[in-house]
N, C-alpha and C positions, 0 to 999 in steps of 0.2 A: 459531394459532402463540404470540400473545402472551401467552395464559394459561398457553401450555404451559410456558415459558420461565419465566413467573413461578414458575409452580407445580413447575419442577425447581429453581427457586433456593431456595423458601423447604423444599421438604425436603432439600436440600443444609444447609444452614444449618441446621435442625435436626437432622440427623445429627451435623454436626464439632461443633455446640458440646454435644451431649449424650455424645459420645464423644470429645471432647481429649483427654483423662485418659490413653483408653486409645494413641490416635496414635501415641506414642512407642514402645510394648512389645509391641503387638498387628499383627503384619504381617497378620495376615486382616481385622480393619477396617481398618485403613493402604489397602490394597489396594483395598476395596471404597470408601472416602472418593473415594480420588484416580480412581475409574472414576466414580464418581458426579459428578465435577469436569470430566472430560471431557464425559461424557453433556451437561450444562451447556453447556458450549463447543461441541458439538455444536449444540444446539438453536436455541442462540446465536447461528450463524452460518445457519442453516435461516431463521430469522425474515429474514433480507434476501434472500440467496441472490439475487443479482443483478450479472451481469456488466457491467462498465464498458465505458463508449469508448476508453479508452487498451489494456485487454484485447485488445479486439478488433481495437487495429492490431498490437499483439504474434501475436495467432493469425494473421492475413496474413503476417506475417515469419515466423515460426515453418512454416506452411505452405511457404513457397515455398522455404527451407532444405529441410524432408522434402521434396520434390518435386523436389527439385534444381537452383531456377531461382536456390540463394544467397540469402544475408541481405537482400533486397529489398522493398520495399512493392510498385511497378510492376516487373514485369521491364524489365530492363534500364536502369531508371535507380538506379544507388547513391548511395543519399540513407542516413546512417544518423538515420529516424525513430524510435529506441527508443533508451533508458539501461537496458536489462535484459538485456544480453546471455548472461549465465548460464541468466535464465528460458528463454530464448527455446530454449535449447538443451537446455533439459531439457524443455518442451513439448512441441519436434520429434522426442523420440526415439521415444516409441513410436508418432507416427505413422509414421516411416522404417520403423520395427524390424517395426511389424505392422499397419499401416495405421489405426491407429485415430482417433479425430475428435479434434484438435486443443484443441476448446474444454473439452470432458470431461475430458481429460487434465490442463487446466490447472487446473478448478475442483478434481480430485480432490486435484491437488498443494497447493492452494492450503488446501483444508480440513484437509489433512494434516501443512501445513504450520502451520496455526493453535493444531492439539491439540498436535504437537509444541511450542510456545513455552509450552502449559500443564503439558506434563512437563519441560521444562528448567528451567524456574521454579522448580518444585519441587526438582532436583538441585541446580542452581548455587545456593541460597540453603543447602538441606544443607553443599553443598563447604563453602560460606564459613564457617559456623558450626563443622562439624567442625575445620577448620585456625585458630581460633579459641580450642581446645581447651573446647567445651561439649558435645564427647561425640555420641554420635548421640539427637538430636532433631526427627526428620522431622516434628513436626506442624508446626515452622515453615514448613518448605516447603509443609506442606497449605495455610497460611493464602495462602503467595503463589501458589501455583497456582489458590485460588479466586478470591482477583482477578484476576488475570492473564485468568481466562475470563472473565470479566465483564467487560473494557474492551472499549467498544465498539467503538472504531475495528480491532479487532484482527477481532472478529466481522463488521463490515460487509464489508472485503477478503478473509476466511475463501475463501468461494465467488465473488471477483467476476473470480476467473481473472487478476489483476494479481499481481505479483509482491511484492508489500507484506507477506503473510504470510510468504513464506521470508526475506526483507531481517531481517523481528525477530528469526526464529528464527536466522539467523545473527548476527547482533549480542549475544545473549545466549551464544550458543554460543562466540564469541571470550570473552566474560568468563569464560565455565567454562572454557574452554584456560588462562586467564591463574588462575584460582583453582587450575585441575592441575598448574601450573607447566612448561607447554610450550609454549613461546612462538613454536617454529616451526609449531605445529598451528594457532597463535590467528594466525599472520600469512599460513599458506595460506587460514584462513578469513575473513580479513579483506578477502582480494584476492576471495574468492568476493562476497562482502558488495559491493566497489565495483565490480565486475561486476555485482550483482546492483541495484545503485541507487547515483546520483550521492550520496547521503547518506552511501554507505559511506567516503568520506574523511573524515568526521568521526571517524567512530569507529577509524580508521586509525592517523589522526595521535592523538590521546587516546591510544589502547592502545601507543601508540610511546614518547610522553612519561612514560605510568607505568611501562613498562620502562626506560626511561632513567633517571629518578627513582629505580626501585627497585635500579637498578645503582650510580648514584651515595650511596646509603644504606647499599652493601654487604647487601641483600638478595637481589638477584640476582646473579650475575657478567655483565663484559660481553656472553659470549658469547649471553645471551638479548636482548637489543635486538638483535644484529648476526643470532641463529637466526630472529626476528621478522623483520625488514626481508628477509633472505634468502630464508624462506618465500612474503612476499607478492610480492618483485620477481619469484620466478620464475615468475610467474603474469601479472601486471602488465604487463613488460613485453612481451614476444610479444605480450596483447590490445593495447598500445598500438599497436603497429609495425605489425601486422596492421591495425588501422584506420586509421592514416596514409597504407599502403598500398593498401588497397579502397575508404577511402571519399573520401580528399586530405583531412581535417582533423581537428582534434585533438578537439572539440566536438562532441558530434553535435546534430540539426537540433533538436530540441526544447527543449534546454538554449539553443542561441542566441536561438533565438526567445524563449524566457524571459526572458533575460539580458539581450539586447541594449538595452531600454528605458532609458528616464532610472530611476535610481535612486529618485529623490522617486517615482515613481509606482507603483513597488514595495513601497518604503515604508509608503506610503498604502494598501494593497491587504493586508501583511502584518499592519500591525499589529493589524487588524480581527478577520483572521484566528487570531493568537494570542489574543484578548481573548476572541474566542468560545470558541475550544477551553477557556481558562482558569475561563469562567464555568460550563461543560459537564461540567469534570472536578474540581472543588473538590474534591470527597474525595480524590483519589488525591494533589491539591497539597498538602491539608493534611497527610496523613498523610506526605508528604516530608517537609514543611516540618519538621513535631513527631519527625522521626528525625533529621533532622539538625541539628536544633536539641541533639539527645539524645546527637546523637555529637560535637559539639562538645564538652556541658559534660562531660561524662563520660568518663573517662580509663580506657584496659586498656591492657593489653600485648601483646594481638592486633595489630600494627602491621600486619602485609601485611591481615588481614582489614577493617579499619580503611580501607585504601589502597584495596582494593578495591570497598567499600561508596561511598567518595567518588568508586572511576572512574565506575561506577554513575549516582550523582547527577550527576557533572559530563557524561557522555554525556547524557541525558537535558535536562540545560540545554541543553546545545550543539544538540541537534535543534532544541529550539523557539526559540534566537537564530537559528540558519540561518534558518530558515522563516520568517523575516520579512524580510530583504534579497531573498530569492526572490518574493515575493509573493505566499505562501501556494499554495494550490490550487484550480484551479476544485470540484474534485469534494463529495463530500458527504463527514462523519466525518473531516474534517482528516486527510487521506491522509501528510503528510508528517509527522504528528508522531502515527502509530501505535505505531512505539517508544517513545514518555513512559511511559503508562502502566504497560505490561509492568515495563519499564527501575525505577519508580519503587516498584510492586508488590514486585519483587526488593530491591530498595535496603533500602526498610525492611523487611521481617520480617524480611531480613538482619541489621539495627540491632539489632533486638530480641534475637538471636540472641547477637548478641556482646558487647552488653552485661550481659547475661543469663548468659553462659558459665561464669563464675566462682561466681555463684549456683548453678546447676544443678550443679557441679561439688560441690558441698559436700557432703559425707554427711547425711544427712538426724538428726534433725529438722530440716526449712529455715526458714527466717525468718518468722513467720506474715503478712507483707504479702507472701509468695511463690503461697501460691492465688490471693487475690484478683486481682494483676495476670496469673497464669494465665488467670483465667476470662476475662478481660477481652479477650484476644488475640482467641479464635475469635468472639466476640460485634461488634469490631471490624472484621476483618476481614470476617464473612460482612454486616454491617450496610453496610459500605462497597460491598459487591460487591452487594447489592441496590440501593442508589441508583446502580452506576454500569447495571446494568441495563435501571432504570426510566429513565435518560435515556437511554438508546439509543432504550428505547418512545416517551418523550413528547418529547425534544428535535427540535424542528422539520429540524435540522440533520442527523439522522439517517434515522429509519424513514419520515417522509414525503417528504422528499427522496430517497431509496432508492427509494421505490416509483413518485415521477414519473421516478426515470431510469429504471428498468426499462420503463415504459409508453412514454416515448422511444425508448428503445432496440431497443424491441419493435417500433414504427413504423416505423424508420428502415428497420431492417431489412427490413420487410415494403415498404418502398418500393425497397432497393436491390435485391432479387429481382425486380421488376417492371422495373425498369429494366435488370436486367442480362439479362432474359429479350427483353424485348422492342426495345432500342437496339440501332440496325443492330452488327456487330463491329468492333472496334475503336474505339468510341467513347468519348470521352474526358467527363467526368464532374468540376466542379467543386464543393469541399462543406467544412461544417465541421467537418464530422461524418465522416471520412470509412472512420473502422472500424467504425461502425454501419453502414452502405450497405454494405460488403465483407461481413459477415458472413454473407450468406446466398448470394452469388458472388462468386468470388474474381477473375474477369476480366475487371471494370470496372478499367478504368487511372483511378483517381480524383486530383484537384490536390486536395490541401490546402490552403483559401486563408488557412488559418492559420500555415503554414509548418512544421509538427510535422515533415509528411512531404515536403518542398519544402527543397530547401537556399537558392535562390536568395531566396525571399520571408523564410526563417529568419535568413539573413545579409545581405542588404542590403536587403531591404522596411525598411516605415516600425512602428517600433516605438510605439503607444501603448496605453497602458490595460494593460501586462502582457502585449499580445499581438502580433504582427509580420503584417504585411500587404502586398500589393503588386496590386491591381487591376489596374494597367495588364499588367500583366505579365502576370496569369490571363486578363484578354481578348484583348490582339493579343499576346502571345508563343505563350500554351500552347493557347490559340483552346478550350476544352472543347466539345463538341457541345449540353451540356446544363448551367446549375446548377442546382446545389438551396439558394435562397438562405433556409430554414430547417435549424437544428440542433436541432430540438426536435418532431420528429415531425409528427402532422396538425394541423391549424388548424382552429379551430372555425366557420367562417365562410369565403367564397369571397372573396380577396386580387386585388385586378384590380391594382394597383400596382406597379410596377418599381423595384428598388433603382437609384438613379442612378449606379451606378458600373456596371449591366449597359445601361442606360437606349442606344438608338440601336444597337447591334450587336445586343439580344437581343429576344424578343419574353415576354411573356406568358400560357401555358397552364396552365390549370385543370382538374383533375381530381376527380372525386366517387367518394370510398372507398365503392363499392356497399354496401347495406345497412346504411350507419351516415348520422352528420350529419359527417363530416370530411373534410376539402379535402385536397390536393394542389395545392402550387405547383410549377413549373419554369420554369426561363428556356430556350426552345431556341434557338440561334445563328438570325436571322432569316432566311439564305439557305437554312437546311434546317428551318426550321421548321415545315413544312406536311407534310413527310415525315414528320420526329422526331412531331410528333402525332402522324400516322396510324398509324404503327409502335405508341406507346405506349398509344392507344384498342383495339388487338388484346387487350389484357388482360383476362380477365372481373371480376376484384378490381376497377378502378379505369374511369370513364368520362368522357369528356370535354367541359365544361361551358363554352362559350365565354365570355368576358366581354361583359358588356352595353355596347352601342355609345356 
């Protein structure tokens, strides 16, 4: 698959460079190039094709919604263990209407959303450039689409089953609505973005300030920011009221678990997170820096187009700034910063289009320097796209980590299916990866020891190193039948030591995965250990091996 992605990029780059002069005028060539760009995006996503742990949590919530249990992780426990309400509703609809598989629906919606980001980047750039008086120059939009298709974060999370691609799509859609002077539509879209990810609040604030600034400059009437606010509040106020009524909290458990700790510990994790992203995305950052400097140095009459570009740059910068105090994210490929490369691609391409609008509008013959500059655009865009594709393949934070992620998720799903089939009905399991364990059996009652689906741990537990824990509450309050100490799948050897937080009330039981050199360690509660081990040993794929005396 790696070779297929690289070959697709080479073919696309060659066609874009060779046909660049025709893209503005010949619709057939333009349609072919856009289609090939979507093909590159699809292959780039299929290179990763891994469902995330957070997505498995969302699947369980969505399945409970569709099955009539309500938006809960464990039936009967009202805990808001998600931050992506709109995504849950979207992926629950096919199951509720047609009995479709939630996971398959989520993967399809994610891939389609990522492809939508590529198309919207193309249309957004063309809209901004046309608004600057540059005429119809869709070739510049093609450059933005090629760069967006090569963005590694978008490709990683496209088929992940998570809300990330939908969120990026909504961010770009808000900007398009503002470019089209549709403030009410922008307000509705920004409400959807907030209900898809908490980072949508960044977009909501910046877009509102942008409209207010435009009203002060008399480029918009004051009805624009008012309509924007109304469009957003019509959805956000009922959503907030329902959240407080149903869950009895303003803040979801995952956010409370992440933000409840010391600021210093989050900053110490956030800075390396941002620096790692910056190192891997130097091409996008350099392109954005050059475009921003050019926008400062060269004045044009297209004030609204310039303001829209600055909004795109400001939004990208705000996402980067917010990721630091948030402490980053444990997943690969910098999930919190996935919108940044597409935003920089759109802003940079639009900058070129706006700054050359006056030149493009002049009748032929054009200035002598113009053809050289024109040839430079496709070469630069395709070259940076190639670098981005190679980074996504060779960066240890991307393909390698995704492959490990995929293996661990599959192993945890196997373990969860085994536990769900052979543990007595009503058994409670504590784990650090609740989503993957529940992937094949939605009936297990699972306690998330890191508090993402447990209100007590998230809000009252000890916050250390960016995570929340309360093992005394887990062991003595929730009293799980079995604890799963590992969150990385199978072990490569038998481990007979017990975690001190479980010592005394739990025992160690080790099982070998039949036909493999791999092991699973579980901690059954002491008074139930004999019967639990006997039940689990009935599974044909796992064989109990006592620890040496």
